[in-house]
Residue, then its C-alpha position, 0 to 999 in steps of 0.5 A: m499500500a503505497e501512502q506517499t501523499a502531499g503533507a504526509r496524509p496516508s492514503g484512504a485505505l490506510r485511513r480506514v485500516l486504522i479504525p479497526l486498529a484504534l477500536a482494538q486498542f480501544i477494547c484493550s484499554f477498557a478491559g483494563s479498567n471497566m470492573n473497577v468503577m463497579i467492584t461492589d455491585i458485581s461482588e453483590d451480583l455474584g454473591t462474592t466479596v470485594q476481594g474476590v472481584q479484585v482478584a478477578i480484575t488482578l489476574f487478568l492484568l497478570v495474564m494480560a502482561a504475562l502473555m503479551i511477549p508471547g503474543g508478540k511471537l505468535t503475531d511474527r509466527y502466524g501473521r498479524k491478521r490472524c492474530l488480531n482476529l483470534g484476540l478479538a474472538v477469544y476476548g468476545i467470548g470472554a466478554l460473553l461469559s463474564a456477562l453471563a457469569p453466575g459466580l466468581p469462577t465463571l467470571i475469572i475464567g471469562n474476564s481474567i483468563l479469556e479476556g486477558i489472552g484476547t488482550a494479549l493477542l490483540i496488542p501487539p499487532v496493533y503496533i505491529l501493523t501500524t509501524m508497518l503500514f505508515t512508513e512515513v514518519t508524520s503519518r506514523a506519528r498521527a496514526f499512533g496519536v489516533i491509537n494512543a487517543m483511543a487507549g485513553i478514551g477506552a481507559a477514561t471509559g471503562 
């Protein structure tokens, strides 16, 4: 994909590619903060303690952090698009399981494990694809600005 245009503006095709990458980053940032604001409500709904929900949140962050480097390696080995799609699918299954969780164990499986794995598979392809597709310095900086803005919005929204 060629992107060399006047003013270092990326082509329309590249801008269209940037949208799902930025949305994927939004999802990952949202996932890291969304349960923090409703810990008490979740613990009451699931019949557990606040500490139990805090364990689920902490496990999500640990799973995501522990698998981030292996997720990058899988991205190199099996392809960026494939890992991005797999990450979205795993994250989606985890989110659905979390939403339907009758208790803390199901929440931990859905949110902590599946969403953590999904996020670890999502983040590396976002940054690798952005670096590879936006080759001109100014357009790459703008693309990373959009992605990081969506990360901030996702964290604040969560």
